[in-house]
C-alpha positions in Angstrom: 0.0 -0.1 -0.1 1.5 3.6 -1.0 1.0 5.6 1.8 1.7 9.8 2.2 2.2 10.6 5.9 2.1 13.8 6.9 4.9 15.3 9.5 4.9 18.4 11.3 7.9 17.6 13.1 6.4 17.0 16.4 6.2 13.7 18.5 2.8 12.7 17.0 3.4 12.5 13.8 6.9 11.1 14.5 5.1 8.2 16.1 3.1 7.9 13.2 6.3 7.0 11.0 7.5 4.8 13.3 4.4 2.9 13.5 3.9 2.8 9.9 7.5 1.1 9.8 7.2 -1.2 11.7 3.8 -2.2 10.2 5.9 -2.9 7.4 5.4 0.2 5.3 7.6 2.8 4.0 5.3 6.0 3.7 6.4 9.3 1.6 6.8 11.8 4.2 5.3 15.5 3.4 5.9 18.6 5.2 3.1 21.0 4.6 4.3 24.7 4.7 1.9 27.8 5.6 4.0 30.0 7.3 4.2 33.3 5.4 7.9 33.6 5.5 8.1 36.8 3.0 5.8 38.8 5.5 7.6 40.0 8.5 4.5 40.0 10.8 3.3 37.1 9.8 6.4 35.3 9.5 5.8 31.9 10.8 9.4 30.1 11.1 9.5 26.1 9.3 13.0 25.8 9.4 13.0 23.7 13.0 10.2 21.6 12.1 11.6 20.5 8.3 15.1 20.0 10.5 13.4 17.3 12.5 11.3 16.0 10.0 14.4 15.4 8.0 15.9 13.4 10.9 12.6 11.0 11.0 13.0 10.6 7.6 16.5 9.9 7.6 15.9 7.8 10.3 13.5 5.6 8.7 14.5 5.8 5.1 11.8 7.3 4.0 11.4 10.4 1.1 10.7 13.5 2.3 9.1 16.5 0.4 7.9 19.9 1.3 5.0 21.3 0.0 4.6 24.8 -0.3 0.8 25.7 0.7 1.0 29.2 1.7 -0.5 30.9 -0.6 -3.6 28.7 -0.2 -3.8 28.5 3.4 -3.5 32.5 3.1 -6.7 32.9 0.5 -8.8 30.3 2.1 -7.9 30.1 6.0 -6.6 33.6 6.6 -9.4 35.5 4.9 -11.9 33.3 6.4 -10.8 34.0 9.8 -10.4 37.5 9.2 -14.3 37.8 7.5 -15.5 36.1 10.5 -13.9 38.0 13.1 -14.7 41.4 11.4 -18.8 40.0 11.2 -18.2 40.2 15.1 -18.1 36.0 15.1 -15.6 33.4 16.2 -13.6 31.8 13.3 -12.2 28.1 14.1 -9.2 28.2 11.5 -8.0 24.5 12.5 -11.0 23.4 11.1 -11.0 24.8 7.8 -7.5 24.2 7.3 -8.0 20.1 8.4 -10.9 20.6 5.8 -9.0 22.8 2.7 -5.6 22.9 3.2 -4.3 19.2 4.5 -7.0 17.4 3.2 -8.2 19.5 0.6 -5.7 21.2 -1.6 -2.8 18.8 -0.4 -5.0 15.8 -1.4 -6.1 17.6 -5.0 -2.3 17.9 -5.9 -0.5 15.5 -4.1 -2.5 12.8 -1.9 -4.5 11.7 -4.8 -1.6 9.6 -6.3 -1.4 7.7 -2.8 -3.7 4.9 -1.5 -4.1 6.6 2.1 -2.9 9.1 4.0 -1.5 9.1 7.7 -2.0 11.9 10.6 -0.8 12.4 14.0 -4.3 13.0 14.8 -6.0 12.0 17.9 -9.0 10.7 15.8 -10.1 7.0 14.6 -11.6 5.5 11.7 -15.0 3.4 12.0 -16.0 0.6 9.8 -19.8 0.2 10.0 -22.0 -1.6 7.7 -19.5 -1.0 4.4 -19.1 2.9 5.3 -15.9 4.7 7.5 -17.3 6.6 10.2 -14.8 9.4 12.2 -14.5 7.8 15.2 -13.2 9.1 18.5 -9.8 9.0 20.1 -9.0 6.7 23.1 -7.3 9.6 25.1 -10.5 12.1 25.5 -7.7 14.9 26.4 -6.2 14.8 23.1 -9.3 13.9 20.8 -9.0 16.0 17.8 -12.4 15.1 15.9 -14.0 18.4 16.7 -11.1 20.0 14.3 -11.7 17.2 11.7 -15.9 17.9 11.9 -16.0 19.5 8.2 -13.8 17.2 6.3 -16.0 14.8 3.9 -17.0 11.3 3.2 -14.2 11.0 0.6 -11.6 12.4 3.0 -12.3 10.2 5.7 -12.3 7.1 3.9 -8.9 7.8 2.9 -7.0 8.8 6.3 -5.1 7.0 8.9 -5.2 7.9 12.4 -1.8 5.5 13.5 -2.3 7.1 17.1 -5.7 7.5 17.7 -5.9 4.1 20.1 -3.1 5.4 22.2 -2.7 7.7 25.3 -0.5 10.5 25.1 1.4 8.7 27.3 2.1 6.1 25.2 3.4 8.0 22.3 5.6 9.9 24.2 6.7 6.4 25.3 7.1 5.2 21.9 8.9 8.0 21.2 11.3 7.6 23.9 12.0 4.1 23.3 12.8 4.4 19.3 15.0 7.8 20.6 13.2 10.2 18.6 14.4 13.1 18.0 11.1 14.6 18.6 10.6 12.7 21.9 10.9 15.8 24.2 9.5 18.6 21.9 6.5 20.6 23.3 2.8 19.6 21.7 2.4 23.1 19.3 -0.2 25.9 20.6 -2.0 28.5 18.8 -2.5 29.1 15.1 0.8 29.0 13.1 0.5 31.6 10.5 0.5 34.1 13.5 3.9 32.7 13.8 5.0 34.8 17.2 2.7 37.5 16.5 -0.1 38.3 19.1 -3.2 37.9 17.8 -4.7 40.9 18.8 -1.9 42.6 17.0 -2.8 40.5 13.7 -6.5 41.3 13.5 -5.7 45.2 14.2 -3.2 45.2 10.8 -6.2 44.1 9.4 -9.2 45.5 11.2 -7.8 48.6 12.8 -8.8 49.8 15.8 -12.9 51.2 17.0 -13.3 52.4 20.2 -16.1 51.6 21.9 -18.1 51.3 24.9 -18.1 48.3 27.4 -21.3 47.9 29.3 -22.8 45.8 31.8 -25.8 43.5 30.7 -27.4 43.7 33.6 -27.1 47.5 35.1 -26.5 49.2 31.9 -23.9 51.1 33.0 -20.9 51.6 31.2 -18.0 50.2 32.5 -15.1 51.1 30.2 -14.2 50.9 26.7 -12.6 48.9 24.2 -11.0 49.1 20.9 -12.5 47.3 18.6 -15.8 44.2 19.2 -13.5 42.5 16.9 -10.9 42.2 19.5 -13.4 40.7 22.1 -15.0 36.6 21.9 -18.0 35.6 23.5 -17.2 33.5 27.1 -13.6 35.7 27.3 -12.7 37.0 30.7 -9.3 37.9 30.3 -8.2 41.2 28.6 -11.2 43.7 29.4 -9.2 45.9 31.7 -11.8 46.4 34.0 -11.7 46.7 38.1 -14.1 44.7 40.2 -14.2 41.0 38.1 -13.6 38.9 36.9 -16.2 39.9 33.8 -17.3 38.1 31.2 -18.1 38.9 27.7 -21.7 38.2 26.9 -22.4 39.3 23.3 -21.6 41.6 21.1 -23.3 44.2 18.5 -21.4 44.9 15.8 -23.5 47.6 14.3 -23.1 49.8 17.6 -19.7 48.2 18.5 -21.1 47.7 22.1 -19.3 44.7 24.2 -22.0 43.5 26.7 -20.3 41.9 29.7 -21.7 40.2 33.1 -20.0 39.8 36.4 -19.3 36.5 37.9 -19.1 33.2 36.3 -22.6 31.5 37.1 -24.1 34.6 36.1 -27.8 33.3 34.8 -27.4 35.1 31.6 -24.0 33.9 30.6 -25.9 30.4 29.9 -28.0 28.9 27.7 -30.0 25.6 27.0 -29.8 25.3 23.2 -28.8 26.7 20.0 -28.9 26.8 16.3 -26.4 25.8 13.3 -26.5 26.7 10.0 -24.7 24.7 7.1 -24.9 21.7 8.7 -21.9 18.9 7.3 -22.9 15.4 7.2 -19.1 13.4 7.1 -20.6 10.2 6.0 -24.4 10.6 6.1 -27.5 12.1 7.4 -28.6 9.4 10.2 -31.7 11.5 10.9 -33.0 12.0 7.2 -36.1 9.7 7.9 -36.9 11.4 11.4 -38.2 14.8 12.2 -38.2 13.7 16.1 -35.8 15.0 18.4 -32.7 12.4 18.6 -30.2 11.5 21.6 -27.1 13.1 20.6 -23.8 14.4 22.5 -21.7 17.1 21.0 -19.2 19.8 21.8 -18.9 23.7 21.6 -15.5 24.2 21.7 -12.3 22.1 22.1 -12.8 20.1 25.4 -12.3 16.8 26.6 -15.6 16.7 27.9 -18.9 15.6 26.1 -22.3 16.9 26.6 -25.8 15.1 26.1 -28.6 16.5 24.1 -30.8 16.2 21.6 -30.9 17.7 18.1 -33.9 18.1 15.7 -33.9 19.6 12.3 -35.3 23.3 11.9 -36.2 25.3 8.6 -32.5 26.2 8.0 -30.3 24.1 10.0 -30.3 21.8 12.9 -31.5 22.9 17.0 -29.6 21.5 19.6 -31.3 21.3 22.8 -28.7 20.9 26.1 -28.8 18.5 29.2 -27.3 21.0 30.8 -27.0 25.0 31.0 -23.7 25.9 28.5 -21.7 28.9 29.6 -20.0 30.9 26.5 -21.9 30.0 23.6 -20.3 31.7 20.5 -21.6 32.1 17.2 -19.3 31.3 14.7 -18.1 28.7 16.3 -18.4 25.0 15.1 -21.4 22.7 17.5 -19.7 19.2 17.1 -22.1 16.6 17.2 -21.6 13.1 17.7 -23.7 10.0 18.8 -25.0 9.4 21.9 -22.3 7.3 22.8 -19.6 9.8 21.7 -17.8 7.1 19.8 -18.3 8.6 16.3 -18.3 12.2 15.1 -21.4 12.8 12.7 -20.9 16.0 11.7 -21.0 19.9 12.4 -22.2 23.3 11.9 -21.8 26.9 12.2 -23.3 28.4 15.9 -25.8 30.8 14.7 -25.7 34.4 16.2 -28.7 34.6 18.6 
């Protein structure tokens, strides 16, 4: 079997190569470069990552290719991020990167020549009734199915997740036992195209600043000012610059440039029991196509180890989820990711609508 393995230079994808070689395969390794090296602000140095990937390639006798997709990443993912922020929404560039770049553009240009594409994502694939489904990982803390919830059936049916049935501690142990150069590398954090740039500095470059009031949702009192609603997201606590807190962002008025806040984590107005999603995307199939009655599910509204139980029902322009417990910080623009009732299969996702 001809396998393409996506290598980041980190421990997870390095262990993927190790496991594939142990299974008798010699994958072709690919490092996808998305950093904007020609932009001083958005420089995302990939030199160390490529060096680490090269060491892995030499260790296992694999060919390594560097695929430059930074222009595609900018056009598809960065543009999406700026557009959503400008609309007052909370984007998820990692979801779009997986859908459009790693398993989109890469597949169209390179991956199509291979039987399978292996990655270091913490996820699994399940075969049921002759169809492939995206399954959750063994390690709930590292599970990344929420970042994969916009991929399509052709993509999921071609993917391999060799570490999906391992705990992170096991992955580290394998890397150490195999003397992998990446064994002690820390996990990457944040959005690559920003490099070491502060997120607000990036947003300021493209959207500028526009001073507006920060208003107490309960009293209507103006507590202070902000430099643009696009610097803040629903559920945010840090960075508000308000005394007497903690204060949390509850909602944003895009037209009036108002950021509404509430004091105290347990404030009733911060919570919701239901939310709606539009443009819902099914990975493998729509399991509710023949029913209009509420169905038991589990779901996530942010990257967290925890699954929340609820019920989903079809509405005119999408789906609505009713949660079994109150939800804090429902952020329009983020993805509501839906799983079966046992939290074993990721069914798909939709963008959370504004209230």
